N, C-alpha and C positions, 0 to 999 in steps of 0.2 A: 172772626172765625178763622180758625188756623187749618192749613192744608198739611197732611202728613205725607211725606215721600218716602216709601219703602225702598230700601237697597238690599237686594237680595244677595245671597252668598257669592253666586256666579256673575254678578253685574257690577263689578268694581271697575267701572269705566268713567272718566271725567267727561267723555265725549257724548254720554247718552242724553237724550232731551230732559230726562228726569232731574239731571244734575245742571245742565246748561241753562234751564229755564226756571230755576229755583228763585223764589222771592225772599226777601229778608224776613218776613213773617212766618215763613214755613220752616218746618224742621225735618231732619232725615231720622229714619228708624232703621237700626240695625240689630238683628237678633241671631244670636248663636243658638239655632234651634236644636235643642238637644234630641227632640224626636227624629230629625232629620240626620244628626250626627251618629245616630245609633240605629237608623233604619236597617242598615248592614253595617257589619263590623268593620267600618272603614280603617284603612291602614293608617298607624300613628304618624308617619311622615306626611301622610295626605292632610290629617287634621291639623298638624303644626302649620303645614303651607297654608291652608285654607284660613284658618283662624288669625294667622299672623298678617296675611295679605288684607283680610277684612279689617282689622284692627289698625293696620297702617293707613289704609284708605279712610277710615273714619276719622284718624288723627289729623290727616291732610285737610279734610272738609273743616273740621274745627279750626285748624290754623287759617283757613280761608274766611274765618268768621261766621260759618254756618252753624246754626243750632243742630246739635246731634244727640239723639237718645240712643244709647247702646247698651243692650241687654246681653250679658254674657251667658254662658250655658250654665255656669254655677252661681247664679245671682241670688240676691238676698230675697227677692220676692217669690222665689221657687216657680219662675216662669219657665216652662218646658217647651214651649212651641211659640211659633209666629202668631198662631191664632190667639193664643192667650196673651201675647204682647200687644196685639191690636186692641183686645178688650181693656187691657190696663191703660194703653193710651187714650182711649174713649173716657176713662174716668178721670184722667189727669188734664186733659185739654178739652177745650170747646171746639171740637172738630167740625169741619164743614164737609171735608172729603179727604179721600185717601187715593194717592197716586202711586202706581207701581209699574215698572217696566214689564213687559209681556214675560211671564215667567218661562223658564226653558223647560219645565217638567209639568206634566199634566196634573199630578196630585197637588202640586204646590199651587197651581192656578185655582183648583177646586176648594182647597183649604182657604185660601184668601177671600174668595167668592162667598164661602159660608160663614166665615168670621164677620165680614162686613155686613152681610145680610143680618146676621144675629145682632149686631150692634147698630143696626139702621144707619150705617155709614155708607155714603155714596163712594163708589170705587171705580176709578178710571185707569184703563191699561194704556200705557205710553208704548210707542213702536220702539223695538230693539234694533237700532240702527247699526249695530255691529255687523249684521249679516246682509249678505248681498241680495237675497230673495225673502219675500214674504213667508212666513212659516206655514201658511195655509196653500201654498202654490200648488201642491199635489191633491188637495182635499177632494176637488170636484172629480178629477180622474179616478180617484181610489173610490169614491161614491158610485161611479159608472163601471167599477170593475175594469179599468183600463190600466195596464201595466205600463210604467215609466222606467226605461233603462237609463242608469246612471249617465252612460256614454252621451246619449241625446240630451240628457238634461244639462250636462256639462258644456255640450256645444252651444246650447241656448245661452248659458251663463257667460260663455266666452264672447258670444255676440253681443250680448248685453252689456257688458263691461268693457270690451274692446281690449282686453288683456291678450298680449301675443297675437294680435290680429293685424292683418292687412286688408282693411276694408271689412267685407263680410267673409273673408276667407282666413285660415289660420297662416301665420307666418311660416314659410316653407311649404305649405301646401298639406301638412300632416297635423292631424288634430292631437294625436295620441303617441307618446314614445314609450309606453309602457314596456314593449318587447326589448327595448334598448336598456331597460333598467333592472335587468334580472341577472347581473354577473356576480359569481362568487367572488370573495375577497382573496385577491393574491397574497401570498404569505410575506411579500417583501413590503407591503403598504404599512406604514406606521400612522395611527390614529393620533391626532394632537390632543394634548391634555385639555380637559375643560377647565374654565376659570373657577375660582372659589370666591363665595361671598362671606364677608364678615357678618356674624350674627349679633344683632343689636339686643338690647334688653327685653324687647317684646318677644322677640322669637325665642331668646333663652328661657324667658319665664314660660312660655308656652310648651317648651319641651318638657319641663318638670310637670306642668299642669296636665298635659295629655297623658304622660305616663302615669300620673296619679289617678286621673279620672277615667281613663279607658285602658286599663292594664291588660285586658284580655284581647285586645284588638291585635291584628297582625302586625309584624315589623317592630321596629325600635325607632326612638326619637334620636339616637346618636348619629353623628356624621351626616347631619341634615345640610344640604348645600343647594337650596333651590332660592330662586329670586322671590322676594315678598312685596317689592314695591314696583312701581313703573319704571323707575330709573334702572333698578336692577335687571328687570326683564329685558328693557331695552339693550343693556350691555350684553346680555346673553345672546340676544337676537344678532347684534353686531358681530359677535364671534362667530355665530353659524354662518353669516352671509361671506365673511371673509376666509374662515378656515375650514368650513365643512361643506358648504352648498356646492363647490366645484365636484366634489366626489360624491354628492348625495344621490344624483341620479343613477349612475351605474351600479352602485353598491348598496342601494336601499333595501334590497332583499337578502343581503348577505348577513351571515351570523358568525361569530367567533367567540371561542371560550375567553371568559372573563373580561369581555368587552361589551358592556350593556348598551352603550350608546352609539358606537361606530360613527358614521357620519350624519346621522339623524339630527334633527334640529332641537328636539326635546324642549319644544316651547308650546306644546298643545295644552299643557295645564295653565300656562300663563294666557293663551288666547281664550280658553274656555271659561276662565274665571274674570277676564277683562283687563288684565295687566297689558296685553298686546292687542292692537287692533288688527284683525284678519285682512282688512282692506288695505292697510299700510304695508302688511307682510307681502302680500301679492304684489303691490306696486314696487316694492324694493327689488323683489326678485326679477320682475320683468325689466326693471331698470338696470339690474346687474347683467342681464342678458344683452340688452342694447348696448351697453358700454363694453361688451366683449370680455367680461370678468367671469362667465359662466356659460357652459354649453346649452343649447336650447333643450336638450333632453333633460338635464337636471333642472332648469327653469321651469319647464312645462310639467315635470313630475311633481314638483313642489306645489306649484299653483293648482293642479288637478286635485291635490289632497284637500285644499282649502276651497277653493271655488266650485270644485266638482263635488267631491266626496263629502265633505263636511256639510255643505248646503243640502246635498240630496238626502243624507241621513236624518237631517232636522225635519226636512219637509216629509220624509217617511213617517218619522215619529208622529207628527201632528196630523197626518193624514189617516192613520190607522189606530191611534189610541181611542179609548182605553182597551179595546178588545184585543189589540195586537200582542200584549204581553202574555195573553194566555195560550197563544199558539204552540202546537208541537207536531208540526207536520210529519216527522219521522216517527212519532210515537216512542221517543227516547225516554226511558225509565230507570236507568242505572244510576245508583246513588253517586254524588260527587265523591271520589276518593279523599280521604283525609290528609294525603300527602300534596294535594293542591294547596294546602295551608302551610305545609312545612317544607316542601321541596324534596322529602326523603323518600325518594323512588330510585330504582336501579336504572331507569331509562335516563341516560345522561343528558339527553337533549332536553327533556322536561325538568329534570333537577336544575340544570342551568338557568332556563328560562324562569322558573318559578322562584329559585334563589335569587336571581337578579331582581325579581318583582319584590320579593320580601325585603331586599337591601335598600331599594330605590324608590318603591312605589311607582315603577316605571318599567316597562319593556317596551321595544319598538314593534311595529305592526306585523312583522312576520313571525316574531315569538307568539304574539296574540292570535294570529290567524293560522298559522301552519305548524305551530308546536302545540301550545295549550289548546287551542281552538280545534286544529285537525284531530288530536287525540280525543277530545270531548264528543266530537261528531262521529268518529269511527267506534267509539265505545259506547255510543247512545246515552250519554250522560243525561240526566234530566234537566231540561233547559232552565227552568226556573232557578235552580241551585247553581248552575253554571253562570247564569246572568247575575245572580247575586255576587258570586265570588268576583267577577269582572268588575262590577260596580264598587265593590269594596276595596280592591288592592290598588287600582290605579288612581294616581293624583289628578289625572285628567277626566276621570269618568263622573259623569252625571247620567241620570236615567236616560235623557234624550239622545244621547251620544252612545251610551253603552249598549242600549237595548237593541236597536236596528243593527249595530255592528256585531253584536253577539248572537243574538236570536237569529237575525237574518243572514249575515255574511258567513259567520263562523259555523253555526249549526244548521243553517237551512231550515230552521224551525218555523219560518213564515210561509214555507212553501213556494218560495220563488219570487217574493215581493222585492227583496234587495238584490239577490243574486240569481243568475240565470241557470246555475248549476251549484251542486255541493262542493266546496273547496276541499278536496281529499288528496292524500299523497301517503305513499309508502315510505318506508325507511330510505329508499334511494334519493328523495327529494332532499331529505336532511343532510345526507352524506354529500350530496352535491354542493349544496349551499352553505355548509358549516364544516368545523372541524369536530363536532360534537361525538361523532360516531367512533373516533380513535379513543381507545381504552374504556369504551362502554362495556357494561357487563354483558350486553347482547351483541350479536354478530349482525350487521345490518345486511349482509348478503344471504343470510339463511331466512328461509320462509316457515319452516316448521322445525320442530325440535326444541330441546330445553333451552337452547342459547340462540333461538331465533329472535329477531327484533319484533317486538310486539306490534309495531306499525305495519309490518308486512302481512301478518295473517289477519289483522284487524281489517285492513284495507280490502283484502279480498272477501272477507266475510261480510263487510259493509255493503260491497257490490252486489253479492249473492242475496243477502237479506232483503235488499230494497230493489231487486231487479224489476219487479213489477211496475214500480213508479218512476224509476229513472233510466230504464233501457230505452225508451222512446225519446229521451232528451238528446237532441242532436250532438250537443256539446260532450255528452258521455259516450259517444258512439265508439270511439276508439278504446275506451276502458272496457267496454262490454264485448268488444270483438276480442280483446285480449283475456277476459274471463272465459269466453267460449273456447279459447284454445288450451285452457288448462285441462289435464286429466282429470276425470271425475274423482278419483281416489286421492289425488293431491288436494283438490278444493275440499273434499271431505275432511281430510286430516287438518287443513288450516281452520275450518269452521269448528271443528271440535276443540282445537287448541284455543281458539278466540272465546269459545263458550267457558271453557275451563279457567281462562285468564280473568275473564269478568267476574266468574263466580268466586274467585279468589280475593276480589277486592282490586281488580286492576293492577295488580304488581305479581310478577311470578316469583 
């Protein structure tokens, strides 16, 4: 009797038990699930990256003398999904059981369970040891309707791992340096160039394949420059450690025209797919601090994103699914503007953020939260459409990480499960943290009128529109005090302009 070990698209890690404990009589199953590849119109560069990484991983396992069954999305058997592939394998092998690492996504786990049940195949889920915490760590508190704040979750994780700790207290006595990491980027700072990777035959072939098979998906396959092997990803990580990490902390919220990466690591896609180990990344950054190579604020800021935020988001996803994805706390129903897919809008900040996304299948977290996300929240864009867009366009996006970040953090659509307040800002924030407002069609200093920045009147309209539900939120008190100071006729004019703007399709 043979054991089938399924390797999912985002589990390309040699360190997982499902790989480490493989026996000679077992075989690995890889499936380029066409249903998943088209569930949303994933960015072409994202597909090239994911499929190339998957094919390289399978190739390495074969080179290590493992038996591998690999089903491509355009296969001769017309297999379109993982469940269909499981059925095919049951007809080909005398299977005793199926092993799979805990899926990251709820619907994938449900599909595997159903397929194994239909084929009378025993299915066992192996632990995903890439994470610091169990995926169900918040499930009990969610069932009891007890809210868990990320900051307190993060502190527990620091104590559990000992990262940047002195006994049971944080090094220097401070847990969080977020307030030190919000500086605008000085004009004099030069951002080092990113390294370039040579594309091998697998990746080059996939560029043509993706262009042919997914022609209507967003983005282009040209100018592809992401790591697709563990060795390449490690090289990219080392460049971040030495060239970017020292400046990452203070400028992680900054934005600059035609600088899509700045000092960000740009390794989230490698971590989420399995090419880099998050535990090693945190250990490397902690070591860089102890060796005096980086300030504590930069080290803590990076570790918080992995150990705190990433782990917290995963726990939220598994605590609240599947009901979570249907939430719409702000009752938002404005259709997603078509220019989210093209970048063709008069708002320069949005055009810049979206065009960067179209070009690279990537943008950093402030683009996502305070530009595209901020606009989506202020304009009341329909959450399901917004979440599908985020899932489609970013190379690091899988439902487990995209959904709580978008629905919860960016849109406050979960009613406060992820964030304690809606993250909204007027044009003043964009002007302070970037150079986008210079040369924009709109005037960031104007609140009303034909040339007024839409972020300004949408901001005040949002506060007025949702005053009943947010005015009692302590973290929103200053915003509502400022709202109360506005002259009624000024507020009325801004609200009418917001209404007109939205009715015109969110572009004046």
